[in-house]
Backbone as XML, in Angstrom:
<?xml version="1.0"?>
<chain id="A" units="angstrom">
  <residue number="1" name="UNK">
    <atom name="N" x="0.846" y="-1.179" z="0.000"/>
    <atom name="CA" x="0.000" y="0.000" z="0.000"/>
    <atom name="C" x="0.890" y="1.240" z="0.000"/>
  </residue>
  <residue number="2" name="UNK">
    <atom name="N" x="0.497" y="2.198" z="-0.821"/>
    <atom name="CA" x="1.247" y="3.447" z="-0.913"/>
    <atom name="C" x="0.474" y="4.524" z="-0.167"/>
  </residue>
  <residue number="3" name="UNK">
    <atom name="N" x="1.115" y="5.164" z="0.790"/>
    <atom name="CA" x="0.509" y="6.289" z="1.496"/>
    <atom name="C" x="1.151" y="7.561" z="1.006"/>
  </residue>
  <residue number="4" name="UNK">
    <atom name="N" x="0.328" y="8.516" z="0.655"/>
    <atom name="CA" x="0.838" y="9.756" z="0.096"/>
    <atom name="C" x="0.693" y="10.894" z="1.087"/>
  </residue>
  <residue number="5" name="UNK">
    <atom name="N" x="1.743" y="11.677" z="1.205"/>
    <atom name="CA" x="1.663" y="12.862" z="2.055"/>
    <atom name="C" x="0.958" y="13.994" z="1.320"/>
  </residue>
  <residue number="6" name="UNK">
    <atom name="N" x="1.141" y="14.031" z="0.013"/>
    <atom name="CA" x="0.458" y="15.037" z="-0.805"/>
    <atom name="C" x="-0.220" y="14.309" z="-1.955"/>
  </residue>
  <residue number="7" name="UNK">
    <atom name="N" x="-1.356" y="14.803" z="-2.424"/>
    <atom name="CA" x="-2.043" y="14.138" z="-3.533"/>
    <atom name="C" x="-1.250" y="14.271" z="-4.828"/>
  </residue>
  <residue number="8" name="UNK">
    <atom name="N" x="-1.442" y="13.339" z="-5.768"/>
    <atom name="CA" x="-0.765" y="13.435" z="-7.060"/>
    <atom name="C" x="-1.122" y="14.737" z="-7.769"/>
  </residue>
  <residue number="9" name="UNK">
    <atom name="N" x="-0.227" y="15.159" z="-8.630"/>
    <atom name="CA" x="-0.448" y="16.376" z="-9.408"/>
    <atom name="C" x="-1.718" y="16.205" z="-10.241"/>
  </residue>
  <residue number="10" name="UNK">
    <atom name="N" x="-2.602" y="17.166" z="-10.194"/>
    <atom name="CA" x="-3.830" y="17.133" z="-10.974"/>
    <atom name="C" x="-5.043" y="16.650" z="-10.209"/>
  </residue>
  <residue number="11" name="UNK">
    <atom name="N" x="-4.847" y="16.084" z="-9.023"/>
    <atom name="CA" x="-5.983" y="15.601" z="-8.237"/>
    <atom name="C" x="-6.737" y="16.781" z="-7.658"/>
  </residue>
  <residue number="12" name="UNK">
    <atom name="N" x="-8.046" y="16.744" z="-7.780"/>
    <atom name="CA" x="-8.888" y="17.841" z="-7.320"/>
    <atom name="C" x="-9.712" y="17.403" z="-6.117"/>
  </residue>
  <residue number="13" name="UNK">
    <atom name="N" x="-10.075" y="18.312" z="-5.281"/>
    <atom name="CA" x="-10.972" y="18.044" z="-4.175"/>
    <atom name="C" x="-12.239" y="18.846" z="-4.442"/>
  </residue>
  <residue number="14" name="UNK">
    <atom name="N" x="-13.262" y="18.174" z="-4.982"/>
    <atom name="CA" x="-14.513" y="18.849" z="-5.296"/>
    <atom name="C" x="-15.673" y="18.040" z="-4.729"/>
  </residue>
  <residue number="15" name="UNK">
    <atom name="N" x="-16.805" y="18.662" z="-4.641"/>
    <atom name="CA" x="-18.024" y="17.972" z="-4.262"/>
    <atom name="C" x="-18.951" y="18.008" z="-5.475"/>
  </residue>
  <residue number="16" name="UNK">
    <atom name="N" x="-19.090" y="16.873" z="-6.194"/>
    <atom name="CA" x="-19.894" y="16.868" z="-7.401"/>
    <atom name="C" x="-21.374" y="17.112" z="-7.100"/>
  </residue>
  <residue number="17" name="UNK">
    <atom name="N" x="-22.054" y="17.728" z="-8.057"/>
    <atom name="CA" x="-23.462" y="18.074" z="-7.882"/>
    <atom name="C" x="-24.396" y="16.928" z="-8.254"/>
  </residue>
  <residue number="18" name="UNK">
    <atom name="N" x="-23.946" y="15.982" z="-9.079"/>
    <atom name="CA" x="-24.805" y="14.890" z="-9.514"/>
    <atom name="C" x="-24.032" y="13.577" z="-9.520"/>
  </residue>
  <residue number="19" name="UNK">
    <atom name="N" x="-24.766" y="12.469" z="-9.640"/>
    <atom name="CA" x="-24.099" y="11.171" z="-9.682"/>
    <atom name="C" x="-23.247" y="11.033" z="-10.938"/>
  </residue>
  <residue number="20" name="UNK">
    <atom name="N" x="-23.682" y="11.648" z="-12.049"/>
    <atom name="CA" x="-22.883" y="11.607" z="-13.277"/>
    <atom name="C" x="-21.559" y="12.342" z="-13.079"/>
  </residue>
  <residue number="21" name="UNK">
    <atom name="N" x="-21.615" y="13.494" z="-12.405"/>
    <atom name="CA" x="-20.382" y="14.244" z="-12.123"/>
    <atom name="C" x="-19.491" y="13.455" z="-11.169"/>
  </residue>
  <residue number="22" name="UNK">
    <atom name="N" x="-20.106" y="12.755" z="-10.221"/>
    <atom name="CA" x="-19.340" y="11.957" z="-9.264"/>
    <atom name="C" x="-18.579" y="10.850" z="-9.987"/>
  </residue>
  <residue number="23" name="UNK">
    <atom name="N" x="-19.264" y="10.120" z="-10.870"/>
    <atom name="CA" x="-18.613" y="9.048" z="-11.632"/>
    <atom name="C" x="-17.506" y="9.623" z="-12.509"/>
  </residue>
  <residue number="24" name="UNK">
    <atom name="N" x="-17.775" y="10.745" z="-13.164"/>
    <atom name="CA" x="-16.761" y="11.381" z="-14.012"/>
    <atom name="C" x="-15.556" y="11.812" z="-13.188"/>
  </residue>
  <residue number="25" name="UNK">
    <atom name="N" x="-15.792" y="12.307" z="-11.967"/>
    <atom name="CA" x="-14.667" y="12.737" z="-11.133"/>
    <atom name="C" x="-13.852" y="11.538" z="-10.652"/>
  </residue>
  <residue number="26" name="UNK">
    <atom name="N" x="-14.518" y="10.399" z="-10.388"/>
    <atom name="CA" x="-13.782" y="9.186" z="-10.009"/>
    <atom name="C" x="-12.875" y="8.725" z="-11.142"/>
  </residue>
  <residue number="27" name="UNK">
    <atom name="N" x="-13.406" y="8.738" z="-12.357"/>
    <atom name="CA" x="-12.606" y="8.338" z="-13.511"/>
    <atom name="C" x="-11.429" y="9.280" z="-13.700"/>
  </residue>
  <residue number="28" name="UNK">
    <atom name="N" x="-11.681" y="10.569" z="-13.624"/>
    <atom name="CA" x="-10.615" y="11.556" z="-13.775"/>
    <atom name="C" x="-9.539" y="11.342" z="-12.718"/>
  </residue>
  <residue number="29" name="UNK">
    <atom name="N" x="-9.949" y="11.151" z="-11.477"/>
    <atom name="CA" x="-8.981" y="10.942" z="-10.401"/>
    <atom name="C" x="-8.191" y="9.652" z="-10.603"/>
  </residue>
  <residue number="30" name="UNK">
    <atom name="N" x="-8.865" y="8.578" z="-11.034"/>
    <atom name="CA" x="-8.165" y="7.318" z="-11.291"/>
    <atom name="C" x="-7.118" y="7.495" z="-12.385"/>
  </residue>
  <residue number="31" name="UNK">
    <atom name="N" x="-7.461" y="8.249" z="-13.425"/>
    <atom name="CA" x="-6.501" y="8.495" z="-14.503"/>
    <atom name="C" x="-5.321" y="9.330" z="-14.023"/>
  </residue>
  <residue number="32" name="UNK">
    <atom name="N" x="-5.584" y="10.266" z="-13.115"/>
    <atom name="CA" x="-4.494" y="11.067" z="-12.543"/>
    <atom name="C" x="-3.553" y="10.161" z="-11.745"/>
  </residue>
  <residue number="33" name="UNK">
    <atom name="N" x="-4.119" y="9.302" z="-10.915"/>
    <atom name="CA" x="-3.282" y="8.371" z="-10.151"/>
    <atom name="C" x="-2.471" y="7.493" z="-11.093"/>
  </residue>
  <residue number="34" name="UNK">
    <atom name="N" x="-3.128" y="6.902" z="-12.105"/>
    <atom name="CA" x="-2.428" y="6.026" z="-13.046"/>
    <atom name="C" x="-1.318" y="6.763" z="-13.786"/>
  </residue>
  <residue number="35" name="UNK">
    <atom name="N" x="-1.568" y="8.015" z="-14.163"/>
    <atom name="CA" x="-0.537" y="8.779" z="-14.874"/>
    <atom name="C" x="0.638" y="9.127" z="-13.976"/>
  </residue>
  <residue number="36" name="UNK">
    <atom name="N" x="0.446" y="9.020" z="-12.672"/>
    <atom name="CA" x="1.526" y="9.237" z="-11.704"/>
    <atom name="C" x="2.103" y="7.900" z="-11.223"/>
  </residue>
  <residue number="37" name="UNK">
    <atom name="N" x="1.891" y="6.835" z="-12.013"/>
    <atom name="CA" x="2.394" y="5.479" z="-11.731"/>
    <atom name="C" x="1.875" y="4.902" z="-10.422"/>
  </residue>
  <residue number="38" name="UNK">
    <atom name="N" x="0.680" y="5.290" z="-10.023"/>
    <atom name="CA" x="0.030" y="4.710" z="-8.846"/>
    <atom name="C" x="-1.090" y="3.801" z="-9.343"/>
  </residue>
  <residue number="39" name="UNK">
    <atom name="N" x="-0.971" y="2.488" z="-9.109"/>
    <atom name="CA" x="-1.953" y="1.544" z="-9.632"/>
    <atom name="C" x="-3.350" y="1.763" z="-9.039"/>
  </residue>
  <residue number="40" name="UNK">
    <atom name="N" x="-4.359" y="1.535" z="-9.867"/>
    <atom name="CA" x="-5.761" y="1.671" z="-9.448"/>
    <atom name="C" x="-6.544" y="0.449" z="-9.924"/>
  </residue>
  <residue number="41" name="UNK">
    <atom name="N" x="-7.688" y="0.199" z="-9.301"/>
    <atom name="CA" x="-8.598" y="-0.849" z="-9.760"/>
    <atom name="C" x="-10.026" y="-0.353" z="-9.560"/>
  </residue>
  <residue number="42" name="UNK">
    <atom name="N" x="-10.950" y="-0.795" z="-10.432"/>
    <atom name="CA" x="-12.334" y="-0.331" z="-10.338"/>
    <atom name="C" x="-13.089" y="-1.038" z="-9.213"/>
  </residue>
  <residue number="43" name="UNK">
    <atom name="N" x="-13.941" y="-0.296" z="-8.542"/>
    <atom name="CA" x="-14.783" y="-0.853" z="-7.481"/>
    <atom name="C" x="-16.255" y="-0.702" z="-7.852"/>
  </residue>
  <residue number="44" name="UNK">
    <atom name="N" x="-17.077" y="-1.541" z="-7.263"/>
    <atom name="CA" x="-18.526" y="-1.375" z="-7.426"/>
    <atom name="C" x="-18.934" y="-0.092" z="-6.718"/>
  </residue>
  <residue number="45" name="UNK">
    <atom name="N" x="-20.118" y="0.396" z="-7.051"/>
    <atom name="CA" x="-20.600" y="1.665" z="-6.506"/>
    <atom name="C" x="-21.871" y="1.466" z="-5.693"/>
  </residue>
  <residue number="46" name="UNK">
    <atom name="N" x="-22.018" y="2.245" z="-4.631"/>
    <atom name="CA" x="-23.286" y="2.190" z="-3.902"/>
    <atom name="C" x="-24.365" y="2.922" z="-4.696"/>
  </residue>
  <residue number="47" name="UNK">
    <atom name="N" x="-25.564" y="2.382" z="-4.645"/>
    <atom name="CA" x="-26.700" y="3.019" z="-5.307"/>
    <atom name="C" x="-27.584" y="3.654" z="-4.239"/>
  </residue>
  <residue number="48" name="UNK">
    <atom name="N" x="-28.719" y="4.148" z="-4.669"/>
    <atom name="CA" x="-29.662" y="4.725" z="-3.722"/>
    <atom name="C" x="-30.033" y="3.691" z="-2.664"/>
  </residue>
  <residue number="49" name="UNK">
    <atom name="N" x="-30.338" y="4.158" z="-1.499"/>
    <atom name="CA" x="-30.718" y="3.325" z="-0.355"/>
    <atom name="C" x="-29.577" y="2.436" z="0.119"/>
  </residue>
  <residue number="50" name="UNK">
    <atom name="N" x="-28.327" y="2.757" z="-0.277"/>
    <atom name="CA" x="-27.167" y="2.027" z="0.216"/>
    <atom name="C" x="-26.946" y="0.659" z="-0.399"/>
  </residue>
  <residue number="51" name="UNK">
    <atom name="N" x="-27.667" y="0.331" z="-1.467"/>
    <atom name="CA" x="-27.487" y="-0.956" z="-2.122"/>
    <atom name="C" x="-26.290" y="-0.901" z="-3.055"/>
  </residue>
  <residue number="52" name="UNK">
    <atom name="N" x="-25.668" y="-2.066" z="-3.262"/>
    <atom name="CA" x="-24.512" y="-2.146" z="-4.157"/>
    <atom name="C" x="-24.983" y="-2.369" z="-5.587"/>
  </residue>
  <residue number="53" name="UNK">
    <atom name="N" x="-24.190" y="-1.903" z="-6.549"/>
    <atom name="CA" x="-24.553" y="-2.127" z="-7.951"/>
    <atom name="C" x="-24.017" y="-3.462" z="-8.475"/>
  </residue>
  <residue number="54" name="UNK">
    <atom name="N" x="-23.449" y="-4.285" z="-7.606"/>
    <atom name="CA" x="-22.957" y="-5.601" z="-8.018"/>
    <atom name="C" x="-24.143" y="-6.561" z="-8.179"/>
  </residue>
  <residue number="55" name="UNK">
    <atom name="N" x="-23.919" y="-7.735" z="-8.788"/>
    <atom name="CA" x="-25.017" y="-8.686" z="-8.988"/>
    <atom name="C" x="-25.699" y="-9.144" z="-7.692"/>
  </residue>
  <residue number="56" name="UNK">
    <atom name="N" x="-25.015" y="-9.065" z="-6.549"/>
    <atom name="CA" x="-25.626" y="-9.486" z="-5.286"/>
    <atom name="C" x="-26.703" y="-8.508" z="-4.807"/>
  </residue>
  <residue number="57" name="UNK">
    <atom name="N" x="-26.603" y="-7.245" z="-5.226"/>
    <atom name="CA" x="-27.595" y="-6.239" z="-4.859"/>
    <atom name="C" x="-27.838" y="-6.145" z="-3.363"/>
  </residue>
  <residue number="58" name="UNK">
    <atom name="N" x="-29.058" y="-6.452" z="-2.917"/>
    <atom name="CA" x="-29.410" y="-6.365" z="-1.496"/>
    <atom name="C" x="-28.607" y="-7.332" z="-0.632"/>
  </residue>
  <residue number="59" name="UNK">
    <atom name="N" x="-28.119" y="-8.417" z="-1.221"/>
    <atom name="CA" x="-27.376" y="-9.418" z="-0.461"/>
    <atom name="C" x="-25.896" y="-9.103" z="-0.296"/>
  </residue>
  <residue number="60" name="UNK">
    <atom name="N" x="-25.453" y="-7.979" z="-0.820"/>
    <atom name="CA" x="-24.037" y="-7.617" z="-0.749"/>
    <atom name="C" x="-23.664" y="-7.178" z="0.666"/>
  </residue>
  <residue number="61" name="UNK">
    <atom name="N" x="-22.585" y="-7.754" z="1.187"/>
    <atom name="CA" x="-22.116" y="-7.423" z="2.536"/>
    <atom name="C" x="-21.273" y="-6.154" z="2.579"/>
  </residue>
  <residue number="62" name="UNK">
    <atom name="N" x="-20.833" y="-5.682" z="1.411"/>
    <atom name="CA" x="-19.912" y="-4.558" z="1.372"/>
    <atom name="C" x="-20.259" y="-3.615" z="0.215"/>
  </residue>
  <residue number="63" name="UNK">
    <atom name="N" x="-21.431" y="-2.969" z="0.264"/>
    <atom name="CA" x="-21.885" y="-2.141" z="-0.866"/>
    <atom name="C" x="-20.901" y="-1.052" z="-1.273"/>
  </residue>
  <residue number="64" name="UNK">
    <atom name="N" x="-20.488" y="-1.122" z="-2.536"/>
    <atom name="CA" x="-19.607" y="-0.097" z="-3.089"/>
    <atom name="C" x="-18.195" y="-0.131" z="-2.569"/>
  </residue>
  <residue number="65" name="UNK">
    <atom name="N" x="-17.817" y="-1.209" z="-1.906"/>
    <atom name="CA" x="-16.476" y="-1.251" z="-1.308"/>
    <atom name="C" x="-15.707" y="-2.504" z="-1.713"/>
  </residue>
  <residue number="66" name="UNK">
    <atom name="N" x="-15.980" y="-3.016" z="-2.911"/>
    <atom name="CA" x="-15.233" y="-4.182" z="-3.377"/>
    <atom name="C" x="-14.982" y="-4.075" z="-4.871"/>
  </residue>
  <residue number="67" name="UNK">
    <atom name="N" x="-13.911" y="-4.740" z="-5.348"/>
    <atom name="CA" x="-13.495" y="-4.614" z="-6.750"/>
    <atom name="C" x="-14.517" y="-5.161" z="-7.743"/>
  </residue>
  <residue number="68" name="UNK">
    <atom name="N" x="-14.503" y="-4.576" z="-8.938"/>
    <atom name="CA" x="-15.347" y="-5.048" z="-10.038"/>
    <atom name="C" x="-14.693" y="-6.205" z="-10.793"/>
  </residue>
  <residue number="69" name="UNK">
    <atom name="N" x="-13.391" y="-6.336" z="-10.717"/>
    <atom name="CA" x="-12.677" y="-7.347" z="-11.495"/>
    <atom name="C" x="-12.541" y="-8.653" z="-10.714"/>
  </residue>
  <residue number="70" name="UNK">
    <atom name="N" x="-12.370" y="-9.744" z="-11.437"/>
    <atom name="CA" x="-12.239" y="-11.064" z="-10.802"/>
    <atom name="C" x="-10.993" y="-11.117" z="-9.931"/>
  </residue>
  <residue number="71" name="UNK">
    <atom name="N" x="-9.879" y="-10.589" z="-10.423"/>
    <atom name="CA" x="-8.629" y="-10.618" z="-9.654"/>
    <atom name="C" x="-8.641" y="-9.607" z="-8.514"/>
  </residue>
  <residue number="72" name="UNK">
    <atom name="N" x="-9.578" y="-8.670" z="-8.563"/>
    <atom name="CA" x="-9.739" y="-7.711" z="-7.470"/>
    <atom name="C" x="-8.543" y="-6.819" z="-7.246"/>
  </residue>
  <residue number="73" name="UNK">
    <atom name="N" x="-8.262" y="-6.564" z="-5.974"/>
    <atom name="CA" x="-7.187" y="-5.636" z="-5.612"/>
    <atom name="C" x="-5.805" y="-6.181" z="-5.930"/>
  </residue>
  <residue number="74" name="UNK">
    <atom name="N" x="-5.708" y="-7.466" z="-6.303"/>
    <atom name="CA" x="-4.395" y="-8.039" z="-6.613"/>
    <atom name="C" x="-3.965" y="-7.739" z="-8.047"/>
  </residue>
  <residue number="75" name="UNK">
    <atom name="N" x="-4.826" y="-7.081" z="-8.814"/>
    <atom name="CA" x="-4.527" y="-6.822" z="-10.227"/>
    <atom name="C" x="-4.749" y="-5.351" z="-10.598"/>
  </residue>
  <residue number="76" name="UNK">
    <atom name="N" x="-4.154" y="-4.411" z="-9.843"/>
    <atom name="CA" x="-4.319" y="-3.001" z="-10.191"/>
    <atom name="C" x="-3.516" y="-2.659" z="-11.451"/>
  </residue>
  <residue number="77" name="UNK">
    <atom name="N" x="-3.818" y="-1.530" z="-12.034"/>
    <atom name="CA" x="-3.156" y="-1.137" z="-13.278"/>
    <atom name="C" x="-2.805" y="0.344" z="-13.270"/>
  </residue>
  <residue number="78" name="UNK">
    <atom name="N" x="-1.773" y="0.674" z="-14.034"/>
    <atom name="CA" x="-1.438" y="2.072" z="-14.271"/>
    <atom name="C" x="-1.727" y="2.437" z="-15.726"/>
  </residue>
  <residue number="79" name="UNK">
    <atom name="N" x="-2.330" y="1.501" z="-16.475"/>
    <atom name="CA" x="-2.663" y="1.762" z="-17.873"/>
    <atom name="C" x="-3.825" y="2.725" z="-17.950"/>
  </residue>
  <residue number="80" name="UNK">
    <atom name="N" x="-3.713" y="3.667" z="-18.858"/>
    <atom name="CA" x="-4.778" y="4.646" z="-19.045"/>
    <atom name="C" x="-5.641" y="4.183" z="-20.173"/>
  </residue>
</chain>
């Protein structure tokens, strides 16, 4: 795990106004991390009412807090 004292160059701290802006800001931030050679991996997202967008839906034990890929956190990438 890499702990940063300062955020990568280009990382912004904003509060998005909509869910579309939120998703776009996550993608932008992930690309900033990757361009700074910091590996990232995609995670599922929480939906309204705290449900996860993964196939488990209501049965998910960790809504929005687990990887979307099969290899999970063991397969991060810096590819843009």
